[in-house]
C-alpha positions in Angstrom: 140.4 -55.3 -132.0 139.0 -51.8 -131.7 135.7 -53.0 -133.2 135.6 -55.8 -130.7 136.3 -53.6 -127.7 134.0 -50.8 -128.6 131.4 -52.7 -130.5 129.1 -55.4 -129.2 131.9 -57.9 -128.5 133.2 -56.3 -125.3 131.0 -58.4 -122.9 132.9 -61.5 -123.9 136.0 -60.1 -122.3 134.2 -60.8 -119.0 133.9 -64.6 -119.6 136.8 -65.4 -117.2 134.6 -64.2 -114.4 132.3 -67.2 -114.9 134.8 -69.8 -113.7 136.2 -67.4 -111.1 132.7 -66.9 -109.5 132.2 -70.7 -109.5 135.6 -71.3 -107.9 135.0 -68.6 -105.2 131.6 -70.2 -104.5 133.0 -73.7 -104.1 135.9 -72.3 -102.0 133.5 -70.5 -99.7 135.0 -67.1 -100.3 133.5 -63.8 -99.0 130.0 -62.9 -100.2 131.1 -59.6 -101.6 133.7 -61.2 -103.9 131.2 -63.9 -105.0 128.6 -61.3 -105.7 130.9 -59.0 -107.7 132.4 -61.8 -109.9 129.0 -63.5 -110.5 127.5 -60.2 -111.4 130.2 -59.6 -114.0 129.8 -63.2 -115.1 126.1 -62.7 -115.9 127.0 -60.0 -118.5 128.7 -62.2 -121.2 126.2 -65.0 -120.7 123.3 -62.5 -121.3 125.1 -61.1 -124.3 125.5 -64.6 -125.8 121.9 -65.4 -125.2 120.9 -62.1 -126.9 123.1 -62.8 -129.9 121.9 -66.4 -130.3 118.3 -65.2 -130.1 118.9 -62.5 -132.7 120.4 -65.1 -135.1 117.5 -67.5 -134.7 115.0 -64.6 -135.1 116.7 -63.5 -138.3 116.3 -66.9 -139.8 112.7 -67.5 -138.6 110.9 -64.6 -140.2 109.3 -61.6 -138.5 106.5 -63.5 -136.8 108.4 -66.3 -135.1 111.4 -64.1 -134.8 109.4 -61.6 -132.8 108.1 -64.4 -130.5 111.7 -65.6 -130.0 112.7 -62.1 -129.0 109.8 -61.9 -126.6 110.6 -65.3 -125.0 114.4 -64.7 -124.6 114.7 -60.9 -124.7 114.7 -60.5 -121.0 115.6 -64.1 -120.1 118.6 -63.2 -117.9 116.5 -60.9 -115.7 113.7 -63.4 -115.5 116.1 -66.3 -114.6 117.7 -64.1 -111.8 114.3 -63.3 -110.5 113.2 -66.9 -110.5 116.1 -67.8 -108.2 115.3 -64.9 -106.0 111.7 -66.0 -105.8 112.8 -69.4 -104.8 115.0 -67.9 -102.0 112.0 -65.8 -100.7 113.5 -62.5 -101.8 110.3 -61.1 -103.3 111.1 -57.5 -102.5 114.4 -57.9 -104.3 112.5 -59.3 -107.3 110.1 -56.3 -107.4 113.0 -53.9 -107.0 114.9 -55.5 -109.9 111.7 -55.2 -112.1 111.4 -51.5 -111.2 115.1 -51.0 -111.7 114.9 -52.5 -115.2 112.1 -50.1 -116.1 114.0 -47.1 -114.7 117.3 -48.3 -116.3 115.7 -48.5 -119.8 113.6 -45.4 -119.7 116.1 -43.1 -118.0 119.7 -44.5 -118.1 119.6 -46.3 -121.4 117.4 -43.9 -123.3 119.2 -40.9 -121.8 122.7 -42.4 -122.4 121.8 -43.4 -126.0 120.4 -40.0 -126.9 123.2 -38.2 -125.1 126.0 -40.1 -126.9 124.1 -39.9 -130.2 123.5 -36.2 -129.9 127.1 -35.3 -129.4 128.3 -33.5 -132.5 124.7 -33.3 -133.9 122.2 -30.5 -133.7 119.4 -33.0 -133.0 118.4 -36.6 -133.7 115.0 -37.7 -135.1 113.1 -40.9 -134.7 109.6 -42.3 -135.5 107.3 -40.5 -133.1 104.3 -42.8 -133.6 106.2 -46.0 -132.7 108.0 -44.4 -129.7 104.8 -42.9 -128.3 102.9 -46.1 -128.8 105.4 -48.0 -126.7 105.6 -45.2 -124.1 101.8 -45.3 -123.9 101.8 -49.0 -123.3 104.3 -48.5 -120.5 102.1 -45.8 -118.9 99.1 -48.1 -119.0 101.1 -51.0 -117.5 102.4 -48.7 -114.7 98.8 -47.7 -113.9 97.8 -51.4 -113.7 100.8 -52.3 -111.6 100.0 -49.5 -109.1 96.5 -50.7 -108.3 97.4 -53.5 -105.8 99.5 -51.0 -103.9 96.6 -48.5 -103.9 94.3 -51.2 -102.7 96.7 -51.9 -99.8 96.8 -48.2 -98.9 93.1 -47.9 -98.9 92.7 -51.0 -96.8 95.0 -49.4 -94.3 97.9 -51.9 -94.2 100.4 -49.6 -95.9 103.2 -50.3 -98.4 106.2 -52.5 -97.8 109.3 -51.0 -96.2 112.3 -50.7 -98.5 114.4 -52.8 -96.2 111.9 -55.8 -96.3 112.8 -59.1 -97.9 109.3 -60.5 -98.1 105.8 -59.4 -97.0 102.7 -61.6 -96.8 99.7 -59.4 -97.5 97.1 -62.2 -97.7 94.8 -63.7 -100.3 92.8 -60.6 -101.3 95.8 -58.7 -102.8 97.3 -61.9 -104.1 94.2 -62.6 -106.0 94.0 -59.0 -107.3 97.7 -59.2 -108.4 96.9 -62.5 -110.2 94.0 -60.8 -112.1 96.2 -57.8 -113.0 98.9 -60.1 -114.2 96.5 -61.8 -116.6 95.3 -58.5 -118.0 98.9 -57.3 -118.5 99.7 -60.5 -120.4 96.6 -60.2 -122.6 97.6 -56.6 -123.3 101.1 -57.7 -124.2 99.6 -60.2 -126.6 97.7 -57.4 -128.3 100.9 -55.4 -128.4 102.6 -58.2 -130.2 99.8 -58.3 -132.7 100.2 -54.6 -133.2 104.0 -54.5 -133.5 104.6 -57.8 -135.4 101.6 -57.9 -137.7 99.2 -54.9 -138.2 101.8 -52.1 -137.8 105.0 -54.1 -138.3 106.6 -51.3 -140.5 106.6 -48.9 -137.5 108.7 -51.2 -135.4 111.0 -52.7 -138.0 112.6 -49.8 -139.8 115.0 -50.7 -142.7 118.7 -50.8 -142.4 119.0 -50.9 -138.6 121.7 -53.6 -138.3 124.2 -52.3 -135.7 127.2 -54.4 -137.1 127.9 -56.6 -140.0 129.0 -60.1 -138.9 129.0 -63.7 -140.1 125.6 -65.3 -139.7 125.3 -68.2 -137.4 123.6 -71.5 -138.5 120.5 -72.6 -136.7 122.3 -75.5 -135.1 125.0 -73.2 -133.7 122.5 -70.6 -132.5 120.4 -73.3 -130.7 123.5 -74.8 -129.1 124.9 -71.5 -127.9 121.5 -70.4 -126.7 121.3 -73.6 -124.5 124.8 -73.1 -123.2 124.2 -69.5 -122.4 120.9 -70.4 -120.7 122.7 -72.9 -118.4 125.5 -70.4 -117.7 123.0 -67.6 -116.9 121.2 -70.1 -114.5 124.5 -71.0 -112.7 125.6 -67.3 -112.4 122.1 -66.3 -111.2 122.0 -68.9 -108.5 125.4 -67.8 -107.2 124.5 -64.1 -107.5 121.2 -64.5 -105.6 122.7 -66.6 -103.0 125.2 -63.9 -102.1 122.8 -60.9 -102.1 121.8 -60.9 -98.4 125.4 -61.4 -97.0 126.8 -58.8 -99.5 124.2 -56.3 -98.4 125.3 -56.7 -94.8 129.0 -56.7 -95.5 129.2 -53.6 -97.7 126.4 -51.6 -96.0 124.0 -51.5 -98.9 120.4 -52.4 -98.7 119.0 -55.3 -100.6 116.6 -52.8 -102.1 119.4 -50.8 -103.6 121.2 -53.9 -104.9 118.0 -55.1 -106.6 116.9 -51.8 -108.1 120.3 -50.6 -109.3 122.9 -53.3 -109.4 120.9 -56.4 -110.4 118.8 -54.4 -112.9 121.9 -53.0 -114.7 123.8 -56.3 -114.7 121.0 -58.2 -116.3 120.7 -55.7 -119.2 124.3 -54.5 -119.6 124.9 -56.0 -123.0 121.5 -54.8 -124.4 122.1 -51.3 -122.9 125.4 -51.0 -124.7 123.9 -52.0 -128.1 121.3 -49.1 -127.7 124.1 -46.6 -127.1 126.2 -48.0 -129.9 123.4 -47.7 -132.5 122.5 -44.2 -131.3 126.1 -43.2 -131.8 125.6 -44.3 -135.4 122.4 -42.1 -135.6 120.0 -45.1 -135.8 117.7 -43.6 -133.2 114.6 -45.7 -134.2 116.4 -48.8 -133.1 117.9 -47.2 -130.0 114.5 -45.9 -128.8 112.9 -49.3 -129.7 115.4 -51.1 -127.5 115.1 -48.8 -124.6 111.3 -48.2 -124.4 110.5 -51.6 -125.8 112.5 -53.4 -123.2 110.9 -51.4 -120.4 107.4 -52.2 -121.8 108.4 -55.9 -122.0 109.4 -55.9 -118.4 106.1 -54.3 -117.3 103.8 -56.2 -119.5 105.5 -59.6 -119.7 108.2 -60.2 -117.1 106.4 -58.8 -114.1 103.1 -60.6 -114.6 104.9 -63.8 -115.6 106.8 -63.7 -112.3 103.6 -63.0 -110.4 102.0 -66.1 -111.9 105.1 -68.3 -111.3 105.2 -67.2 -107.7 102.0 -69.2 -107.1 104.1 -72.4 -107.4 107.6 -71.1 -106.6 108.6 -69.6 -103.3 106.9 -69.5 -99.8 103.7 -67.8 -101.0 102.5 -65.7 -104.1 104.2 -62.4 -104.8 101.7 -59.5 -104.9 102.3 -56.5 -107.1 102.6 -54.2 -104.1 105.6 -51.9 -104.6 107.0 -49.6 -101.9 106.5 -45.8 -102.1 110.0 -45.1 -103.7 109.3 -47.7 -106.4 105.8 -46.4 -107.2 107.0 -42.8 -107.4 110.0 -43.7 -109.5 108.0 -45.7 -112.0 105.5 -42.9 -112.7 108.3 -40.3 -112.9 110.2 -42.4 -115.4 107.2 -43.2 -117.5 106.0 -39.6 -117.7 109.4 -38.3 -118.5 109.9 -40.9 -121.3 106.5 -39.9 -122.7 107.6 -36.3 -122.8 110.9 -37.0 -124.4 109.5 -39.3 -127.1 106.5 -37.2 -127.9 108.3 -34.8 -130.2 110.1 -37.4 -132.3 113.4 -35.7 -131.9 116.0 -35.1 -129.2 119.1 -33.0 -128.3 122.0 -34.0 -126.1 121.1 -31.5 -123.4 117.5 -32.5 -123.2 118.3 -36.1 -122.6 121.2 -35.3 -120.3 118.5 -34.4 -117.8 117.2 -38.0 -118.0 120.6 -39.2 -116.7 120.3 -36.5 -113.9 116.9 -37.8 -112.9 118.3 -41.4 -112.8 121.2 -40.2 -110.6 118.8 -38.5 -108.2 116.7 -41.6 -107.9 119.8 -43.8 -107.4 121.0 -41.5 -104.6 117.6 -41.6 -103.0 117.5 -45.4 -103.2 121.0 -45.5 -101.6 119.8 -43.4 -98.7 116.5 -45.2 -98.2 
């Protein structure tokens, strides 16, 4: 029981919130209650999807396994974003993307290194792999910033944090489309680098976080399908309650997207990073944190830009507001600094958590 509660099994304790959220939605309950229960319901479905993907990947070899992790690694976040796009909540989508990058590079990396560093003088990890991923993240941030810079130069300015959707016109939409293609091509090169030419850097030996009974392919596929449907149902309920919840509790949709939705979609994965760091498996912990942030910037964000051309009222440009732009570059630069040495102490990374807290407070006030 202790292993279940404090290992990777704890998200499944939240399974009862799935039928509760559905029942509240059918009964027409208050938006806040629906939002809270559906947010909690997303966590076990995301955990199940992650576990099923890992089991399939383990049985498919490093090449196909890596592609499976790419496809489903951030599936819960992407599914939530797709429903938000369909509802016209483009700024919430962009806020959740930024929140995922911040959450992984500051909250998860900081939390993992802090917990892992307690009782230890310092922890070490592969500097080359960590800086390679942090470098990819910096390049992605630079590319993602260009449409916003274009808008500032053109004189139209950046979106307001309180906006739901802003139509900037065909020029910046076309620019964002081109940037999205470049980011996806870059991610393809990153896959080749991490799964083939430099595979040993990103697949250190003996990194299993727990020993457990292996699932069959049939069981993995079935549970992946069930988890996908459950994530879709919870995401639809969650997105549908965001606007009313923001009004009723006095929070902005921007704050809900950048903090709440971003954490909920990654909660299970975040816990795994902290768990393996506690076991002094820092290569895996850093790979989860920085790798997930890079995947959001290089894969999820451009994918959603392309999908927005056929889903939603009009294409979503990669024009972030000023708070988002500043936060992205601060987070990426800090992660580069922390991973550059290949080692960490608990106090050094405690400051990552402090930066995340400052950003969250600023977003709350914005």
